[in-house]
N, C-alpha and C positions, 0 to 999 in steps of 0.2 A: 410731390412738389406742389399739390393742389390743396394742401392742408392749411387752414388758417384757424387758429383758436382765439375766437373772441366772443365770449358769452355776452349775452344782452344784459350787461350789469349796469348800464346808465340808469340812475334812478333807483338802484336795488341796493339793499344793504342787509346785514345780518348780525344777529347777536350770536357769539360763539362761546357759549359757556365752557365748553371743554378746554379751549385755550386759556380762558380766565382762570379756571381752576387749576390748570397746569402751572400757570405763572404764580398763582397763590401758594402752590406747594413748594415752589423753589425757595430754598433757604438762603442760597447766594444770588442776589439779584443780577450779578453781572453774567451769570450763566444763561439766564433767559434773555437778557439783552443781546448776548452773542448769538443765541439760537434764532431769535426773531430780529436780527439786526435790520434796521431800516435801510432801504436803498439810499445810495448817496446821490440823490437827485433833488432838484430844486423844489421848494414846497409849492404845492398847488394853490391857486387862488379860488375861493369859493364864493358863490352869491351870499348875501347876508342871510337869506332864509334857509340856507342849508342846516340841517342838524347833523348829528354824528353818523346817522345812517346814510345820508346823502354823501357825506364826505368819504365814508368807507367805500361806497359804491364808485365814486369818482376816482379814488385812489387805485382800486382794482383795475378800473378800465384804463387808467394812465400807466400801469405797470408798476405801481407802488404796492406790490402784492402783500409784503410783510407788514408794511405800514397800514394797510387795509385790515389785516387780521387783528392788529393791536387796537386800531380804532374801533373795531367791532366789539371789543370787550367793554366799551363804554355805552353801547347801545342797549336800551330797555324796551321791552314789549314790542319787538319787531315782528313784521309779517313773517312767518316761517318760510314761506316760498321765496320771498326775496332774500331772507337770510341764507338759505341754503344755496341759492344761485351765487351770491357773492362770495360765500365762503368757499364753495367748491372750485369756483373760478380761480381764486387766489391760491388755494392749496394745490391744485392741479398744476398751475403755472410754476410753482417752486419744487415740483417733483414729489409731492405728498398726495398721489393719486388715490391710494386706498382710503385715506381720510376724506378725500373729496367725494368718493363714492359712498361712503358712510353717511356723509351730510345729506346727500341726495337720496339716500334710501330710507330716511326717517319716515315713519308712517304718515306723519302730518303733511309731508310734501311729495311723496313719491308718485302720487297720481297725477300731478300737475304736468301738462304737456311740455312746458319750457323746461322743467326739471328732467323730464324723461329724454328730451333731445340732448341736453348737456350731458346727461348720464351716459348716453350712447356714445357721444363723441369722445368722452374721456376713455370709456372702454375700447373704443377703436384705436385711440392713440396708444393704448397699452397693449395692443395686438389681440384683444378679444373680440375679434370681428363678428363671430357668429352671435355672441350675445348682443352686440351693438346693433347689428342688422335685425335681429328679432325685436329688439326694443323700438328701433325706429319704424319697423313695419307696423308694429302695434300702434305707435303714435299716428301714423298715417291712417290706419283703420279707424281710429278714434276721431281723428279730425282730417278728412280727406282734403280739405281746403288749405291745410297747413303748408305754406310755402317753406318754412324752415325745416320741418320734418321731411318733407319730400326732398329738399335739396341735399340735406345731409345724409339721407338714405342713399340717394344717387351717388354722392361723393364716396361713401363707405362702400358701396357695391363696386364702384370703379376701382377702389384701392384693393379689393379682393379679387379682381379679374371678372366680375360678373358685369360685362359691358351691356349685355341685353337688358338686365335689370336696371342698370344706371341709365341707359338711354330711355327707358320707359318713364323714369322719374323726371329727367330733364325734358323729355318731350311734353309731359303733362304741364310742366311750368311754362314752356315755351308757348304751347297752344292756349293756355289759360290766360298768360299775361301779355304776350307779344301784341296782339290785337288791341287789348285795352290800352296798352302803353301807346301805340300808334294812334289809337282813337281818342283817348282821353287827354293825352299830351302830359308832359313831364310835370307840369304845375299841379297835377291832381295826386302826386305821390309824395308823401311827406315822411316816410319811414326809411332812413338812410340804410339800415341793414337789410330790409326787404329789397330795396332797389339793387343794392350790391349783390345779393344772392340771386336775384333775377338775372342781372348781367352776367353773372358767372355760369348760371345755368344755361342762358342762351349760347354762351361761348362754347360750353362742353357739348351741348346738343349739336351745334353747327359743326364742331370738330369731329365728333364720333360719327356724324352722318354724312360728312363731306359736303355740308351745306354753305360753306364759304364761296364755293365756286361761283363767280359771277355775282355774288350777293354783296355789293358795296354798301347798300343801305344797312344791312345788318352790322357790318363791321364798324361803321360810323356810329350806330346806335349804341353799340356796347361801350365804346369809348365815352360817348356822351352820357350814358347812364352812370359810369363811375364818376364823372365829373359832377353830375347832378347830385350824387350821394354826398361827396366830400365838399363841393363848393357852393351848392345851393341849399340843400336841405339841413346839413349839419357839418359845419367846417371843423369840428372836432372829431369827426368820425374817421379816424386814421385807418381802420381796417379797409375802407374803400381804396385807400392808396396801395394797400398791400395787394388786393385784388386786381387793381389796374397794373401793377407792376408784374404780377404773374401773367396777366394777359399779354402785356407787351413783351415779356420775355419768351412767352410761347410763340410769338410772331417775330422773333429775332431781333427786337428793337431794345437792345440793352442800354443805350444812353438815356432814353426816356424812362425805362424802367428804373434806372438808378435814381433819377429825380423823384419818382414816386415813393421809392423805398426811403429816401432821405425825408421826405414829407411824413411818412408813417412813423419814422423813428422819433421825430419831433413830438408826435403825439403819444408814443409809448416806447421809451428807450429800451424796455426790458422784454419786448416781444421777441420770443426765441425764433419764430419762423422768419420774421423780417431780418434778423441777423444771419439766418442761414441763407436767405436769398442774396443779401449783400456779399456773403462770402463767395457764393457761386459766381457772381459777377467778377469778383476779384480773381478767382481761379481761372476765368476765361482769359485774363491777361496774365496769368502766371504770377500774380501778385500774392505770394504766399503770406508775406508779413500781414497784409491786410486781411486775409482770410483767417490767419491765426488770431488777429485782434478780435474778429467777430466771434470765433470760437471761445475765446476767453470771456467775452461779454456774456455768451450763452451759459457758460459754466458758473459765472457769478450768479446768475439767476437760478439755475438748476444744474448742479455739478454732474448729475447722472442722466441728463436729458437724452432721450433716444436720438433726437435730431442732432444733438451734439456729437454723439458717438458716430453717427452716419457722416456727418460733416468731417470729423477727423479722418475717417476712412477715405473719403474723397481727397482730402489733402495729401494723405499718404500716397495714394494711387498717382495723384498728379506729380508727386515728388519722386516717383519711381521707386517706391518702397513697398512693394506688394506683400512680402512676408509680414511686415509690421501692420499693413492694412488688414491682412487676414485675421490678425490677432484682435485689432480694434473692432472689426465688424462681428467678431465672435462674442463680444459683450452684448451686442444687440440681440443676436440669435439666441443667446442663453436665456434671455428674458422673453423674447419673441420669435420662437422658432418658425412661425409662419410669415414673417415680415418679408414681402417680396422684394422690396427695395434693397433690403440687406442681403438677401440671397443672391439678387443680381450682382451686387458689389463683391460678394465672396466669390462668385463664379469669375468675375473679372480678375480678382487677386490671383485665383488658381490659373487662369489663362496666361497672365503675365509671367508666372513662374514655370510655364510649360507643364503644369499639373493637368494634363488633358483629361485623364480619368476622373479626377476630382472635379474639374470643371463641368464634365458631362453629367456627373452625379448630381452636382448642385442644380444644374438646369433641369434635370428630371424631377428634382424636389419641387422646384417651381411649377413645373407642368402638372404635377399631381395636385397642386393648390389651384392652378389657373392654366388649364390645357392650351389655351391660345395666348399665353402671355407673350408680349413683345418687349416689355421693358427690360427684362433680364438680358435677353440677347442684345439689346441697344446698349446696355451698360458694358457688356463684354466687347462689343464692337468699337465703342468709343475709346475704351482703354487700349485695345489692340491697335487702332488706328493711330493713337497718339504715339505709340511705340513703333510705328511704320511696319507693323505686321499685316501688310495689306491684304494678301489672299485670305488669311484667317479672319480679318476684320470684315472684308467684303461678304463673306458667307453669313456672318452674324447679322450685318445690316440687312442683307436680303431676307433672311429669316424674320427679322423684326418688321420689314415692310410687308412681307407676305401675311403676317398675322395681324398687322394693324396698318392697312393701306393709308389711313388718315394720318398716320404719325409722320409729321413733316420733319421733325428732328432726325429721324432715321434716314429719310431721303436726302436731307441736307448733308448729314454725315457722310453718307455713301458718295454723294456728288463731290464733296471736298476731297474725300479719299481718292476718288478717281482721277481727279485733277492732279493731285499730288503724285500719283503713281504714273501719270502721263497719258491717261485714256480720256482725253477731253470729249471725244464724240460720245462715249457712253455716259459720261458725266452729264452731258447736255440733256440726253434723254431722260436721265433720273431726275435732274433738276426741273425740267420742264414739267415732269409729272408732279413734282412737288408744288410747282407754281399752280398747276391746275387744282390741286387740293387746297392750297392756301395762297391766293394771290397777293395777300397783304404781308407776307413774311419777308422782312428786310433782308435777311441772310439769303434767302432763295433769290430774291431780286438782284442783290449785289453779285452773287455768284454767276447769274446768267448774264448780267451786263459784262462781267470779266470774261466769260467764255465768248460772248459775242465779240468783244474786242480782240480776244486771242484768235478767233477765226479770220479776222481781217488782217492779222499779222502776216508779214511776208515770211517765206521759208526758204532755207538752203540747206541741202542735205550733203553729208559726206559719208564715207563708209561706215563710221560709227557714231555720227551725231546728226540730230536735226536741229538747226539754228532758227530760231524764231525772233523777229524783231519788227519794230515799226519803220517801214520804209521811208516815211516822211520825216520823222524825228531823227532816225539814226540810219541814214542811207548807206554808210560805209562799213557797218558791222560785218556783213559776210566776207568782205575783201580780206580781212585780217584773221577773223575767228577760224575759219575753215582750215587753213594750213596749220595754225598753231595747235588747234584741237587735236589733229590727227598726230602730230609729233608728240604732244603731250600724252595722249592715249597710250601710244607704244611705251613711252618711258614709264608712266605711273603703273601700268599693268605689268610690266616686266618686274618691277620692284616686289609686287605682291603675288606674282605668278597666277593672276586671275584676270579674266576678261569678262565684263558684263555681257550676258547673253543677248541683250537687245540694245538698240540705239538709245543713246542719252539724249534727252531734250535740253537744249540750252535756250532759255527764253529771256530776252533782253527787253525790259519794260521801259517805256518813255519817261515814267515819273515814279517816284517812291511809293506813293499810295497804291498804284497798280501792282507794284512788285510786292508790297507787303500783303495786300489782298490775296495775291496769287498763292502765298505761302500759308496764311493763316485764316483768311477771310476777314482780317482786321487791319487797318492802316496804321500800324504802330511799331513795327520792327525797326530798330536802329542800326541797320547794317546795310551793306551794298550787295551782298550775295548770300544765298542760302541753298541748301540741297535737301531734298525730300526723298532721295533714293535715285530713282530714274531721272527725275526732273531737277535741273539746276537753274535757278532763277536769279537774274541780275537786275539791279537798277542801272539805267543807262549811264556809261562812264563818261559824262560830260557835265560842264557847268550849265546851269539853267534853273528855271523856276521848279521847285519841288523835286530836285534831285540832290544827291549828296556830293556833287562835284565830280571832276575827273578823278580817275585812280588806275592803278595798273591792273587792268582787267585780266591780263594773262596770269598774274600771279594769284589773283582771286580765283579764276577758273581752275588752276591747277590744284589749289587748296580744296575747292568744292569737289572737283572730280575725284580726288583722293577719298572723299567722304562716299561718293557713289561706289567706288571699287570696294572699299572696306565694309560699308553697309551691306552691299549686295553679296559679298563674299561670305558674310556672317549672318545673312538673313536678318539684318538690322538688330543683332544681338550684341554687337560689340559694345563695350563700356564707353560712355560718352567721353571720358577723359582720353581714352586710347585713340578713338577716331580723330579727336581734335589734335592730339599730339602728333599723330602720323600725318595729318593734313598740313600742319605748320612745317614739319620736317620736309615735306614734299614741295614746299614753295621754293626751295633751293637757294635760300639766302641766308646769311648769318644771323645770329641773334639781333633782333631789332634794338636800336639805340635805346628807346625809351624803356625797354624791358630791364636793361642792366641795373640801374639804380633801384628799381623796384624789387627785383630778385635779390640784390645784395641786402637791401633793408629786410626783406622777408626772411632771408637765410640768417643774418646776424641777430635779427629781432625775434627769431623762432616762431615766425608767422607763416611758414610754409604749411600747406594742408597735408594731413596724413592721407593715406590712400582711401580710406573710408569716407573722407570728407571732400575729396578732390572733385568728383562729379557734382556734388552739391554746390561747389562754388560757381559752376555754370548755371545751374537750375535755380539756386537760392542764394545769391551773393548777399553777404551782410554788410560789406563796405564797398564804397564806390569803385575801388580798384580790384575787387576780388575776382571778377570774371576775367579781366585781363591778366591777373596773376595766374589764374587757372589755366589759361592758353599757354602761357610761358612755362609754367611747371609741368604741364602735360607734355609738352615738347621735350623737356628735359627728362622726364621719366622714361619717355620712349628711348631717348639717347642712352640713358643709363642702363636700361634693360639690354640694348644692343651691346654695349660695351661689356657687361658683366656676363650675359648668357648668349650672346651672338645673334645675328640676324635671324637665324632659324626659330628663335624663341618667339619672335613676333608673329610669324606664320603659325606656329604651333598654338599660340594663345588664340589667334583668330579662329582656328579650326575648333578649339575647345568652346569658344563663345558661340560658334555656329551649332554646336551640339547642344546648346542650352545650358552650359555649365555656368554657375554662379562665378562671381569674381573671386571669392575665397577658393572655390574648387579649382578655377583656372591657375591661380597662384600656386596651389598645393601641388597640382598634377604636372604643370609645365615648368614652373620656376623652383619648385620644391621649397617654397617659403610661405609666409603668411603676410597679409597686408600690413600687420603691425611691424614684422621684421623687415619687409621691403621698405616701409617708411623710414625706419631707423637707419637702414643702409644707405638709402637715397639722401637722407638729411646729411649724413657724413660725406658722401660724394659731392653734394652741393656746396658744402663748406669749402671743399678744395677748389671747386669751380670759381668761386668769387674771391678766393684768397688774393689774387693778384690784380684785382679790379681797381684798387686805389680809392675806394669809397669810405675807408676808415678815417678817423678824425685826423690822425697824424698825416697820412698821405694827402688828404683833402687840403690840409694847410699848405704843404709843399707844392701841390699842384696849382693851388690858387695864386700863390706867389709867382710860380713860373709862367702861368697864363697871363698875369698882369704884366710881367716883364716882356713877354712875347708880344702882347698887343702894343706895347709902347715901341718895340723895335719895328713892328710892322708899320705903325704910323710914321716912323722915322725913315721908312724904306731901307732899313738895314736888314735886308732879306736873308742874306747868308748867316748873319749872326742869329737871326730869329729862328732859322732852320734848327740849329742845335738846341735852342731852348725848347722849341715845339716837339723836337724828337724826344728830349727828355720827359717832357709832359706826357707824351703818348705812352712812353714806357711806363710812366707811373699810373696812368689811367687809360688803358687800351680800349676801353669800352665806350669812350666819350667821342662824339664826333667832331668836337671843336679842334682838337690838334690836327686831325686829318684835313679838315677844311683849311686851316692856316698854312699847313705844310704844303698843300696843293697850290695854294695862292703864291707862296714863296717861290716854289719851283717853276711856276709859270710866269713869274715876273721877268721883265727885261734884263734886270740885273743879274738873275740866276739862269733863266732860260734852260731849264732841264725838263722838258715836258714828259720824257719817259719815266722820270721818278714821280711825277705828278699822277700819271695814269692809275697805277694801282690804288692810290689814295682816293681818286675820283670815283673809281669802280666800287670801292667799299662804301663810299658815301651814296652812290647811286642805288646800291642794293637796299639801303634803307629809306629810299625816297619814293614811297608808294604813290604820292600825289603830285610830285614836282618833277617835271622831265627836263629841267634846265641843265642838270648835271650830265644827263644822258646825251644831250645835244653837244655839250662841251667835249665829251669824251669822243664822240663821232667826229667832230671837226679836228681834235688832236690826231686821231688815228689817220685821218685823210691827210694832214700836214706831214705826217711821218711816213706816208706811203703805204700803210696798212689798209687796203681797201675793204677787206673782209670785216676788219674791226669797226671801220667807219660804218659799213652797212649794218652790222649787227646793233650797234648802239643808237643809230638813227632809227632803226626799227623799234627798239625798246622805248625810245622817246615817244614814238606813235603809240606804242602799248600804254604808256602812262597817260598820254592825252591825245586821244584819236582825232580831236578837232582842232588841233594846233597846225595851222597852214605851214608855219615855219619848219616844223618837224617833218612834214610831208615833203617839202621842197628839199630839205636836207637829205631825206631818204631817196628821193629821185636821183639827186646828184651822186649819192653813194652807190646806188645801184648801177648807174651808168659807168662809173669808174670801175666797179667790180665786174662788169659784164654780165650783170644779172638781168637778162632780157625779160623774164617773167615779171621780176619786181619793177622794171621800168614801165612795162605795159600797164601793170596794176596802178602805179602812181599817176600815169597819164590819164587813166580812167578815173581815178579818185579825185585828183586835184580840181578838175572843173566841177565835179559833183559837190565837192566841199565849198568851192568858191561861191556857187549858186545858193548852197545851204546857208553860208554865212551872210550872204547878201539878203536872203529872205528873212532871216532872223534879225538882222539889223533893222529892216523895214518894219517887221512886227513890232519890235521893241520901240521904235520911234513913234509908231502909230498908237501904241499903248500909252506912251508917255504924253503924246498930244492930246489923247482922249482924257487922260487923268488930269492934265493941266485945264482942259476945257471945263470938266466937271467941277473942278475947284472954284473956277470963276463963276 
């Protein structure tokens, strides 16, 4: 990740007779035009005094590599060194490294120090590390004061695992230039490349030697040096932006790194490494489309770029396609068997496929090249952690930290893993150590702030759960969660005949940013609940600033706890679609209203996902509704499997997943089928499900006419007549909530007054009301009027579940508990209602104060 290819080509140019001769030999002009196609980029503007040599040099620096090669054919009597540098830079960038090396090996130029440094860097990028190191050491011996030779020697040694040698070079640069910089001042440095390399060397020296601890001036100086290079010395020097971006990424500051990379791209849209870094930032947020676009841009420059193949491997690993990733990285290793980054990714691919022997063998290969290597274990750890293979990931993180105590990425990764697995105390120890190593790392700081907030959260324990919440923001959480959780635990665990061996953490965060940071370290998740295995995190189920509003937390908890059970039972190896489908099924409610038209359209439009694509719809949705459709279809697939193969098939599939079987193996061994055959049979089953839903054109027309007639009758208060119309409408379209709502209203009207007939309709409507408790309250009152005290109590409680901060729901529940003789319920409501009243009043005062302050500032 530390590699930047930017030869010092500003002001350099070259005549390339070989290219000119090749063009001259071509009998069909279009062939060479295609071969040397110019990049589709805006024309550069040149000073009036530029000759063809200057133009070619500027073109190469700005990423117009092919254009530079063509321009050079018009150059006469060029300086051979300058010619070789420009030619090699352009050729290497488009993947013609051997030709680049040949240009740099010409007798007339080979002895030049600049040529030898570029020659060595191209060799290193080709995986010929020994030759590169030898050439750079020779360059340093020839000119011990050469900043460029020493920096690139240090960088190449670091890539090969020779940290002692790398530190020696970085330390020389630091000792030679740090005091001069501090003494002479920035104004005395006018070489943008030299300043950039100094700053990079200072950073690597400080990182490898743990010198950032307490060294605020150094951190500030390095950032200042990058700015000096690209904002003061040379505003066109885009490589300083790339270096700044890598520095910021190394310190966990992705937003600022993105800005730097965008600035670099403006200077050179074809710089491969800039594109790689942009793709890595996209992958941080699981934005696969953005990462793929960067990969396409890389391949447009150099179709066979090593960095492109490595990036493709990373994308495949993020997409949970380790078998394909293994093939992709094989292309790199076929050309560069000693590429440590590639070997680390290969080991990760092996680990994800439970190929433990192959993983160990690959890591041994790395150790033969670099006995103290930490990057390969870190690659394995990161991928295992993403797949929630916590114990295996933890061991790899610890190995990486042991070998490279300065590697903050490993400490941060382990810290996040430990928080996700519920071991906050150990996580804090790890992250505090990370903070000692790098006090300026944004991720470390954010994680520690989160853990500090979590330590201050109130806790309530039950037999199987630890409930954590903000006592000031959510004072009534434990009053309802505890009882519900234990009831839910027994029900869900009985279904799967499995009980998690340790208590599950339920963490309720007062705002959405804190909830998101708890799950991923980044405030961007667009949901209210998430499960990482032992830990279930929720955003507070209330309306307020930076929340997603109230919602039925009980239903969400049951969904998430099903994940805890199925993930733990399978050691986190269950297919994504299956754990989601089982979780939806355990919510205990009928198919959601909004899913019906979506599913009907997907079935009739042949847009259901086949089994190989179903998980992809969660990970990489192509259309806005793909993820929602994936939830609905996964639920359906689980239902289909139960109907065709029985409940035991689900448990047998989970057992097979636990054993590390692939999905194809699970289908073959348990269901005696293939994903293709199951998809075909499921599609046929799905067609039968939607057959009577009434979303076809003919039924829609009839339904629309009936609905119009029904609405007119309701307006006329002709409720009895309207009932017949709406019942017919409901038979035509049973998955539409409107007939249920209108029929319930008609039965509850004074003219009809048949509340018992309204109840089942209202209950069905309530089951689809995740965020609205009004129907639950109406049901409770109806049951109370009909003398069913238990029904009244049940739905008053569910009204509280949907909106825990609704005072009316609590008063309704208190009355229902009193009538039902529920002494514990009465005592609870008498505790809660005064607390809630104070909470409401305090929030009212805060709101009014904020509004007054806002009004005052506007004046």
